[in-house]
Structures are given as structure tokens and as C-alpha cells.
N, C-alpha and C positions, 0 to 999 in steps of 0.2 A: 693895561690887559695883563701887564708883566706883573705888575702886584696880585690882580685877582689870581690870575692860576697860581704866585704861591704859595698864596693862602687855601686855593684848593686842594694842591698838593698836597699842604701842611693838616688840612682837613680829614684828607681823605688817609694818608700816613696813621694819624691817632684812631681814626673809625678802624682801621684795619687790626692795627697794635690791639684794639682792647676785644675786636672778634676774637682773635685768634687766642690769647689771652684766657678767655670767656671758655670756647672752645677743648682748650689744652686743659685747662680744672674739672671740666667734666669728663673729660674720656680720664683723669685722674680717679675721681670719684665713682668712676664704674669699674675701674682695674681695681680699686682696694674692696668695691665692693662683693666684686667674683671672690677677691682672693679669699675676703669673710665668710661667703658663704664655702668656699670648697674647705677654707678651715673646719667648719663647723661641723659639714657632711663627712667627710675623717673624722674628730672625735665621737661624731654617732657611729659609725662604722667599729669603733676599736673598741666603743662601749658594749657596741650588739655582739661584736668576737669577744671581748669578758664574759657577758653573760651565756654562752653558750657552753663553754670551758668551763665556767663556776657548773651548769646544768649536766655538763658532760661528767664531771668529779664528782658530784652528788649521786646521778646513776651510779658511779662506779665505784663508789663509797657503800651504796646500798646492797648493789650486787655482792660483792667482796664481803660482807654482812652477811645474807642472808647465804654463801656457800661456807663461812665458818659456823653461821650457827646447825646445816646441815651435818660435817663435819663432827661437831662436838658431839650431835646425838648417835652420829654410827659410834664414834668415839665409845659415849657413854653404853652404849647397846653390847658394842663388843664386851668394855669391862663387868658389863653385868654376865655374858654368857659365859666368860673365864669365872666368875665368881660363880657360878650356878655349877661347872666345871669341878671347881676347889669342894664346894659343899658337894657335891654325888660321893668326892674320892674320898673326903674325911668320914662320910656317911657307910661308906664300903668298908675303909681301917676300922671304925668302931665296930662293925658288926662280926669282923671274925674274932675280935678277943670275948664275945658274950657269950649267953650260952645257945642252944638252937633254938627254942624258940626264940630269943630275941636276934639270931641272924634270919629266922624268916623274916621278920617283923622290918628288921632294917632292909631287907632286899627288895621288899615291899615297897618301904619308903624311898628305897635308889632309884627301882624301878618308874616308878610314881615321876621320881626328879627329873630322871633322863628323857623321860615323855615330856614334862614340862619345859626341861632344856631346848629338845628336839623343835616341841609347839612355836617356842619362845622361837629359835633361830629362823624357822619357816617363815611365820609370821612377819618378825623383823625385815630377813631380806626380802619379802615382797615387798611389801610396805615403804621400804624403804628406794625399791627399785622404780617404783614410778615417779619419784621426785626426783629422783638420781635421771632418769631415762630425761625427763622435762629438762634438770638443770644442764645437760649434755646437749639438748636440741639449742636449748640458749645461746651455751657456748657458740655452736656454731654457726648461729646468726649474728652474732657478735663480730666471729672471727670475718666476716665477708660485709660486716658494717662499720665497722670502728678502723679509720685510718691512721691514730693515733699510736705512733708507735710504743709510746710506755703502755697505752691501754692493749695494745695491741699482744704484747709478751707477758701482760698481768692474763688476759683471757687466755692464752696458751695455754700457763703453767694451771690454770683451774680445769681447762679440758684434760690436761695430763691426769691430774691429780680423780677428774673422774672416772679415767680409765682404772686407775689405780682401785677407789671405793670396788665399782664392780668386778674387778676380778675377788675383790675380798669378799664379796656377798656371793660370786659364781661357787666360792670353797665352800663357805658354810650353809650352801643349798648341798654342796657334795655331800659333806659330814652328815645332813641331815638326811639323804639317800642312802648311804651306808648304813644310818642307824634301823632306817625305817623300811629298806625294801627289803620282800622274801629274795631267800636266795633262790638263783634258777641255776641247776648242773646243766652245760652243756657241753659239746666237744669243740674246746680251744681250736685253731689255726695260731698256734705262737707268732712264727715266721707271718704274716699278715698282720698279725697287733701290732709287732715289732715296725712291719712296711709303714702301716697309716700311722703313727706316731711319728716314724723319722720324717715322712712327706709335712706334716705340721712344723715339724723342729726345721724343716729345710728351708723354711720361709722366713726363720726370724735371722739375726743379724749374728754369722757365725763366723768365725776366720776360715780362710783355705786353707790352712794348713792344719786345720783342727781332723783328725781321723776317725770316726767312727765302722766299728765291727763287731757283730754279733755268732756267737756257734748254738747252734741246738742238736742236744745229740740227741742218733734216729729212737734211740727208744723212749724215749720222752710221750706220755700220753697224759695231757689232760685236761678234766675232766671236772670243771669248776663254773662258775659267775661269770660272764665276760667280760660285766663290766667293773667289778671290783680287781679282776686283774689285770686288767687296760687301765685301771686308776693307781695300782701299784708301779708299774712298767712305767706309765707317762710320766710321775713323777719323779719315779728315779731319774729314769733316761732324762728329762729338764733338768731335773740340779746338776748330772753331771758335764752337762753340755754347758749350760748358763755360768757353772763356775769356774770353767776352765783358766790355766795359767796364762797371762796376759804376757809373760816375758815372751820376749824375740827368742830368748837360747834357748826354750823349752816346745819341743813339738806335741801340742795336747791330742792327748786321743782316750777316748770313752770303748770300754770295752764292755760285754754282754753276756754271759755265758747261762745255759739252762740244760741241768742235766737231771736225772733221776737219782734215788739215793732210799733205797728199800721203798716203802709208802709214799714219798713224800716228794716233791717238784721242788730242786732249788733253782734261785734267781741269783745270781751274781752280777752284781754292777760296778766298775773299778773303773776309776780315772786318776789323770795324774794334776789333778786341778790345786788349787788354792789350800782345798783341805781343809780340815776343822780341830780347832783347837784342843786343849784337853779338860776346861772348861765348862762346852759346849756341847760335847760328848756325854755329860749325867742327863742333860733334858731337853735330846736334839729331837724327839719322839714326842714331847710335850707338844699342846697345844699355843699358839704366840709365839715360840720361839726362835729367834733367829741366829743362827752362826757366822752371817756376814753382813756388811753392808748393803752387798750385791743381789738381797735376798729380797723379794719381793713383799711387799706387805702384808702386814697379816704371820708368816709365818705357818701355816700350816700345811704345806708339800708333805713332809716325813711324816706330820699326825696323821693324815690321811691315807697313806702307803700301811702305817702301824693297825688305826682303826680297820682298811678295810683285810690285812693280812690275819688281823683275830680274829675276825666276821667270819674268815676262809679257814678259819681252824689253824692256824697257820702262826706264822712268828716272823719279825726282823730285827736285825742287830747289826750294829756298824762294826766292824771287822777289823782289829790293826794292825797295820801295815807297813812296811819299811818305805822309803826313800819317798816321802809326803805321798805316795798312794793313797787312796781311800775305798775303800769298799762298802759296800752295803749287799747285806746276805739275806732272803727272803726265804723262807721253808714253808711251803703248804701241801695239804693232802692231795695225792693227786687225783682222788675221787671225794665228792661232796655227799655221799653219800652218808656216812657214817655221822656226819658235822649234822645232815636235815633232820635226823634219826633224833639224835640226841637233842635237837634245838625243838621238835614239835613234843617229844618227851618233859622237856624243860618248861615249854608252853605251857603242858597240860599238866604238870606238876604247881607250878604257881595260878593256874587256875583254878585247883584245888584249895590251895594257900589262902586267898581271896575270900 
């Protein structure tokens, strides 16, 4: 019995150890299989994320390329407009040196060139505004959808560029408006006009230490075109406020003074801002001239002032001032009646010549 019992125990132990080893091997195999499956799943996820990143980068590249094309098209349009303007000026210079008959011919060509230029600016501005509005909407959607910080920064830069392009187009439309709109004489409330301009300016980021003052003589009575007068004041005041001296040692100010002199009304806008260098003073009233890096794109503000002042029968000049002061002086007739009569006679003479 002891012999058979010892054999039984030995046989039982050998069987038990074999099953145990078998189970352990099975457990190890299952574990390795799960590890392999997990590793494969992780690699598949990495591949999927890489493909998604590549897809987004491709979309961003296409988007940036489209914007570059749009900017290139606008730059080409602006260069073409400047070329047409220079051509018109050249024709005017040549006409003054010719005989009366050639003067009439060149004047007719100049008028036609100006009409074409105005039509080109108007049509181009409106044609570009459509795609620009679509691009602005795409930027807004992208800002809410893109999570990648780099892509988000690029879209924000594109959105700022779109705003600058829209500003340029708006100013070009104002050029067309000045050239084509008929004068409408009306009694102008200059104090109310300045107040409305400052309501808009105060919404911009300006230092609290910057002071704005204006003075209008009591005997000032101006009957003129309200839109053109507002264009002159708005651009001059905006320039003076925008180009203030950022030094903490300077207390920036802008002063507007309006008074009557004979049959003219004079506007003087003075500031102690960054000033205008000598090289820029000669061409400061030309289109696309920028006197500072802080100027808005296009360089059209002072050109609009000159265009509007001349349309009203007046003039604008940059007055030399001491101690880094900058003053623009505008002179326009206190009544538009002589200007409108002269304009009608000029149109009749032009029609007869044609």
C-alpha cells in the first residue's frame, strides 16, 4: 500500500506540473498576442494622425496660395491705376506746351483717360470686393475651426491683411466718388461735422494723454459740399491723431482752427506728432505716397484731401513749422456758387469741342 501510494503521489505531481506549465504557456501566449494587437493599433493611430496633419497642411498651403494670388491681383490693379494716373499727368504737361488746337485735343484725351481711370478704379474695386468678402468669411470660419496654434496664427495674419485690402478699396472708391459726383451746395455745420468725426476717432486706441482741441470763429459761414468738406477734415484729423509722438516725454496734442479770410474759409490742423521728413514733403499729396511706416496701406489719405479741396475750388499745403510741429492749411471758397457756374460753363465748352 505504501509503495502504490508513493507511485500515486509521484504520478499526480507529474501530471499537475505538466498542466501548470501548459496553462502558463497559454497565458503568456495570450498576453503577447494582446501586446501585439495594441502595438499595431497604436501604429495605425499614428499613421492616421500623420495623414490628417498632412491633409491640413495641404489645405493651408492651398489657402495661402489663393490669398497670394488675390494680393498679387490687387497689387497689379493698383500699379495699373498708378500708371494710368501718371499717363494722364504726362498728357496734361504736354498739352500746356502745344498750340490752342492741340490743347483742346489733349484736354479731350485727358478727360477720356480720367473717365477710363475712374471707371477702372470703380469696376476693379467692386470686382475685388466680392472675392475679398468671401475670403473674409473663410477667415472667420477658419478662426473657429482650426485648433493648431501655427495655423491659427497664419489665419489671423490673413484676416488682418483682408482688412487692410478692404481699407484700400474703400479709399479708391472715395477717389471715384470725388471725381464723378456733382457738387451739392448746402450750409455746413462745421462743429457738428468735427463732433461726428471725433466720435469715430475715439473708438480707436489712442493714449489718454493726447488732447484734441478745435476753434471755429463766429463769422465763419460755409456753403459747400458737405461730403467733400468732411473728407478733408476727416483725413487731416485722422492723420494728426494717428501719427502722435509715442515718447512719454511728450504730451501729444491736435488743434483744429477754422476762420474766415476775405471770401475763403481756412482750415488749419496742427499737431506735435512724428513730423514729415524733407524728402516726403515734395510728394506728400500724391497718390500711393507714404511718409511713415505707420501709414495705412495705399498712401491715399492726403491725396484725397487735395482732390476734394481742388474739387471745391480750393487748395491744401503743408506749412513749415518750428519745433517738430506739423500744420496742414486748407483754403476753400465760402460759397460754391462761382465754382458750380464755372463748372457748368466748362462742361458746355467741352461738349462744343467734342
